[in-house]
N, C-alpha and C positions, 0 to 999 in steps of 0.2 A: 667595828671589827676589821681586822687585818684581811685585806684581799690579797692573799699570797700570790695569785696568778698575775696581779698587777705590778708586783715588785720584780725587778730584774733578778734572774737566778744565775748562780755561778757554778761552774764545774772546776774541780781541782783534784789533783791526785791524792791529797790527804783529806779524807772525809771529815775529820775533826774540824778543819778550817771551814768547810761548807756548813757543817752543823752550827758552828759559832756565828757565821754570817746569818744563817736563817734565824737563829735564836735571838740575834741582835734586833732584827725587825720585829719579832714577837714582843720583846721587852719594850721597844719603842712604842708599839701599839698599846701595851699595857699602861705605859706612863704618858701617853698623849692625852692631855687634858684641854678643856675649853673653859676659859674664865669669862664671866659676863659681869664683872664688877662695875658698878655705876661710877666709881671714883678711880679705879685703877686700870689694870690691864684687861682688854677685851679681845678675845681671840684664842686660837689654839696655841699650845706650847708644850715642850718636852719637859716633864717634871721629874723630880726625885723625892724620896721620902722626907717629910717634914719641911718641905721648901716653903719659904715665906717671901723670898725676893727673886726677881729676875736679874741675872748677872750678865753684863755685856760680853765679857770674855767667853762665858759658856755659850751664849747665844750665837756668837760668831763661829765658834768651833762646831757647834751642832749643825749649823747651816751647811758645813762642808761635807756632811754625809747625808743629810736630809734631801739634798738636791739629787741623790740617786734613787729616790723613792718613786720616780715616775709620776710625781704630783700627788701621791697619796698623803704625804705629810709636808706641809708648806715649809720650805727653808726660809721664807721671807717674814713670817708673822712676827717672830721674836725680834729680828733685826729691825723691822719697820717700826715696832713699838718704840725702840730706842730713838729712832729718827723723829718720831712724833713727839718725843719729850724734849726735843732740842729747845734750849732757852734763847732769849734774845741775844745773849752774849755769844752764842754758838756752842755753849756747854752741853754735853750729853754725859750724864753721870753713870757710874759703874753699876750701881744697884738701885732697883726700884721695888717698893712693896707691890706684890701682886694684887692684893685687895685694895690697898689705900692709894697706891700710886706715888707715895712720897719717896724721895731719894734717900739712900742710906749714906750719910756723911759721918765719918768717924774722926777721932782725934789723930789717928795715924794716917788718914787719907781725907782731909777736910774738904777737898774739892770733888771727891768722888771720881777720881781719874782712873782710867783703865788703859791697858795696852792698845794703841790705835791700830785696829785691824780692818776697819770698815772698807777701805779702798781695795785691799787684797781680796776680801770676801766678795765684793761687787764684781771684781774682775773675773773671779772664778764663776760666779753666777752667770755672767755674760756668756762665757764659753760653754756652759752647760745648757742654757736656755735661749741664748741668742736675742735677748730683749734689749735692743739699743735704746728704746724709749725709756725703759727703766733707768738706764745709765744717765740719760740726759736729764731726767727728772730729779735724780738723786745727787748729781754733782754739786748743786748749790748747798745742800746739807753738808756734804763732805768738805767742801771748801771752807764753810763757816766753822765747822768743827776743827779742822786743821789750824785755822787762824786763831781760834780760842786757845788751843793747846800751846801754840808757839808764843802768842801774846802773853799768856799767863805764866808759862813755865820756862821759857827760853831767856837766857841772860846774855851778857856781853861776850861770853865765850863762844856763843853760837850753839851751845848744847842746852838741853833741858835739865833743870834741877827739879826732880819730882820725888815724892815719897816712895820708898822701896815697897810699901804696901800696895802701890799701884801696879807692881810688876809681876804679881802672881807667883812669888817664890817663897811664900810661907815663912817658916822660921829659919831660913838660911841666915847665917851671921853676917849680915850686910850693913851693920850699923854705921860703918864709915862711908858708905856709898852716898855721895851727894849728887853725882851725875851718873845714874845707872846705865850701864852699857846696853842692857836689853831694851830699855825703853827708848833710848836714842836710836838704836838700830831698828827697832820696830817703826819708829817715826820715819826713818829713811825708807823702810819697806813701803810705808804709806805713801810717801812722796813718789817713789818709783812707780807704784801702780796707779797713782793719780795721773802721772805723765802718760802711762800706757792707755788709760781711759781717754785722755785727751786725743791720743792717736786714733783710737777706735772711733771717736766722735768727729774726727777730722777738725778738731779745735786746736789749731796751732798755738794759740796764745796760752791755753791751759797746759798743753803738753810742754811747751818751752819753760813756762813759769815753774812747774813742778820738777822738771828735769834739772833746772838750775838749783832749786832747793835740795834736790836729792844729792847732787854733786857737792853741795856745800856741807851737808851732813856726812857724806862719805869721806870728804877730805878731813873734817875735824875728828871724826872717829878714828880714821887711819893714823892721823898725826899724834893724837893725844892719848888714845886708849890702847894702842898696840904696844906691847912690851917686847922690844927687840931681843931680849935675852931669854925670856920665858916663852916667847912666840905664842902669845895669846892676847885677847882683848879683855881689859879689866875695867871695872868701875873706877871713877875718879872721886877722891875725897873733896872736901870743901876748898882746899888749897890748890886743887887741880892735879894732885899727885895720884898715881895709880895705886889702888889698894892691892892687897896680896891674895885676895880670895878668888880662886878659879871656880867658876860655876857655869851651869848650863846656859845662862843668859848670854854668854859670850858667843854662842853659835847663831844667835839671831843675825849676826853680821853676814853669815853665808847666805841666808834667805834674802838679805838686802844686797847681795853681790858686791860687798865691800872689799873682801880680801882679794889681792892679786893671786895668781896661781901658786906662787911660792909660799905666801902666807897661808893659803888654803891647804896646802900640802901638810903644813904643821898642824893645823886644826884637825884635818882628817886623820893624821897619825895619832892624835890624842883620842879620837873616837874609836880607833882600832886597838888601842893599848889597854889591856885589862887592868893595868895599874892606875889608869885614868878613867875614861868614860866607856871603855870597851868591856864592861862587865857582861856576864852571861845574859842578863836581861838589859839591853842597851836602852837608854843612856841615863844614868843616875843624875840627880841635880847637882851633886858634888862629885869630884873625882874620887876613886876608891882609895887613893893615898892621902887624901886630906885628913888632917887631925879631927875634923868635925864630922867625917863620914861615919855612918852607922849601917851595918849589914841588916839591922832590924828596922831601918828606915828613919826612926826618930823624926817623924814629920817629914819635911822635905829633905832632911840631911841624909841622903841615901836613897830616897824614894825615886822610883821611875814613873814619870807621868806620861801616859801615851800621847797627850797633846804636845809634849815637847819632843817625843819620838817623831811625831808627824813633822814638827818644825825642822828638826835636824835632817830628816830624810828629804824634805823638799829643798833644803839647802844643799845637800849632797847632790841632788839632781842637777843643780845649777853648775856644778863642777864635774859633771860627767861620771859620777860614781854610782851608776845605776845598779850594778851587780851588788856592790857592798850595801847600798840602800835597801835593796830587796832582801838580802840576807838578814839585815837588822830588823826589818819589818816582820819577817818570819820568826826570828828569835823572840821578839816581843810578844807576838801572837801566841806562841807556845806557853809563855808564862800566864797569859790571860786565860788560856784554855785549862791549864793545870790548876789554876786558882778557882775556876768555875766548876771543875770536875775533880775535886780532891780525893784523897784516899778514902776508903770505906770508913764510915763512922764520923766523917767531917762534913760540914755543910758548905757548899760552894756559893760564890757570890761574884757579882761584878762590882768593881771599885774604881774610884777616881785615880788611884795610884797603886803601884805594885812594888815588891821587893826586888833588889838587884841581883840576888843570887839563888833564890828559891821561891817556890810558890807562896802566895799570900800577899797581904796588904800591910804597909807600914803603919805603925801605931805611934801616937804621941800623946802623952798625958795632958789632959785639959784642953785638947784641940779637937775641933770638929773636922778631923782629917784622918784618913781619906773619907770622902762622902760615899755612902753606899748607893749603888745604882745611879750614880751620876754618869749617864750614858755617854756624854761627850768624852769621858775618860776611857771609854772602851771602843765605841763605834767609830771614832776617828781612825782607829786601826782596823777593827774587824770588818768595816765596810769600805771606808775611803782608801786606806792603804792596801786593803785586800784587792780592790778593783784596780787601783792606779799603779801599785808597785809590785805586789806579789803576782797577780795575774798579768799586770803590766800595761793597762790601757790608758791612753791620753786622748780624750775626746774633745773636739771643738765643733759645736754646732754651726757657728757663723762661717767657719772655714770649710765645713762639710768634710772634716777629716777625722779618721780614727788611726792613731799611731799605736802599734803594738810592739813593745820591746821586751824580749825575754832572753835570759842567758843561753838557754837551750830549749828546744821544743819539748813540751810535756803535754799530757792530756789535760787540757783546761780550756776555759773560755767563759763567755757570758752570753745569756739569752734574754731577749725582750728588754733591751735597754732603750729607753725612749730618747730620741733626739727630736724634741718637740712632737710632731705628729709622725715621725719616722721611727719605727721600731727596728732595731738591728740585733742580729745574732751572729756571733763569731765563735767557732769551736774548733779546736785542734784535736785530731785523733790519728792514731797510727793504724794503717791497714796493710793489705798485701802489696799495695803500690808504694808504700812509704808514708811519710807524714803528709796528711791532707788537712787543709783548713776549709771548713764549710762556712759559707757566708750567706746571710739572708737579710734583705733590706727592702723597704717599701719604696725608697727613692735612691737616686744616684748619690754616692759619696766616694771619697778617696781613702783608700786603705793602704797604710804603710806597715810592713812587718820588718823588724830588725832582730836578727838572731845574733846576740852580742858575741858569744864565744866563737861563732863560725864566721863572723864578719860578713854576714849576708844581710842585704837590705833591698827591699823592692817596694815601689809604690804603684798601685793599680787603681784605675777607676772601677768601682763596683756598681754595676747596673742594678736597677730594681729587680726584685725576684730572688731566686736562689742560684748560687754558683759555688764552685769549689776550686781550690788551687793545690797543686802538689809542690811542696817545698823543694824537693830535689830538682825541680825544673826551673827554679829561680836562677 
C-alpha cells in the first residue's frame, strides 16, 4: 500500500498539477508488482496492462522519477536486472521476458539494441542518493556495454550504423537512415556522463578516455550530420549523405552539448516555432509542416511523447533556456491533465503519448501504440519535470546543495524530500512582510535561490532546524 506520508508532497498555485502529481504516485502503487520467476525477472517493477517484457528504455526512464519516492519504490531494481543479464561480449539486450528471461530479438533489431542511457541514469542516481560505491561497482558493466556497442556497430566513419528500430521512434519514415542521429548523439551523451563519473570517482584514466571518445563523436556528428542550410542535425544514409527528414531525434544533440551557441539558437527557434516543433503540446516527433505529420498522431507521426519532452527540456537547460523549458513542461502537463479529465461522458486515461493540438492519445492502425498506463510516458513529466522544472528544484546530495530557479516567485514548494537521511522542506508564501521562504532541514546544506526575471540570486548555508528568509532582503 502507498504510504502517502512517506512520499514528498508539493505545493503549487494550480491545484490540478498537485492532483496529477498525487494521482501519479497512486497509479505507480497500483502498478508496482513483484515477480518471483525462477527463470526470469525476480524483484519489484513498474508494470503496465498486458506486459510480457521488461524494456531497457522504459526502465531507464522510470528510474528518473522513482528516485523521488524517498525509497518507497526502488529506482534500481529494473535497471539492475538489465546489468545482471550482461553477456560475456558486454551485450545487454533491449527486452527480456519477465517470466522466462529470454531476450526479444527481432528481424528489425536482431541484436536487441536500445538507446544507450545507462551512464546518464547512474549520474542522476548519484546526485539523488550520493552512493559512490554503487558507481564504482557499476563502472565495469558500463564500460563493457559501451565497448560492445562500439565494437559491434561502429564503422570506419566513426559513427554507429544501427537499426532504426533501436531508436524508439516507431513508424517515423526513416527507412533511409543508416547512421541515426539520435542513437549517435545518445552514445555521445553516454560518453560524456561516463567521463563525469570518472571525475566523481577521481579516476583520471576513465575520465580522460571517455572525454576523448565524447569529443570524437561530437566532432563527427557536428561535421557530418549538421546541415548548414537547414540548420538542423539529420540522419545519414548508407552513402553518408544527409537524409531530408527532420525529426525529434535531432534534439538529442542538445542533451549531448554538441551544438555551439549559434547552432543551438537555430534548434531552439525550431522548438518555439508552431510550424515546426512548437505546437500547443510541445514537442511532436515530426515538425507540424512535415508532409508526414498528422494532427491525429498516426502513431509517432505527430505524437507527443513525454519522454522526449523530458529529453528536449533537459537539453534546453544546458543552453540556459530555463524559462522556456518551464513553459513547455507546463503546456505538456495541461494536455496530460485534460486527457485524464476529459469532458463529461468520456473516460480519462494515462497514455504513453499524446496529441499535439488537442486532448487525447494518437492512434495507429495495427500498432500497440500508445500503450495505456505506461507510466514512464506520464510520470517523467508529472513527477520529474514537475519537481525539477515547473517548481524548479535541482538537488545534489553529494554537494549538499539545493538550487531553486524560478521565473518569478509564486506560492509553491516541496515538503519532506529525502536527501538520504536528511528530510528537507522548502516553501514560498506571500505574507504581510512580502515573499517569505520557509525552510526546514535535519542537517546543514547550501540553498541557492535564483529569481530569473528579477536577476536575483543568493546562496545561503541553511542550518539544521527551521528558518525563513525574506526575498525582498536579498
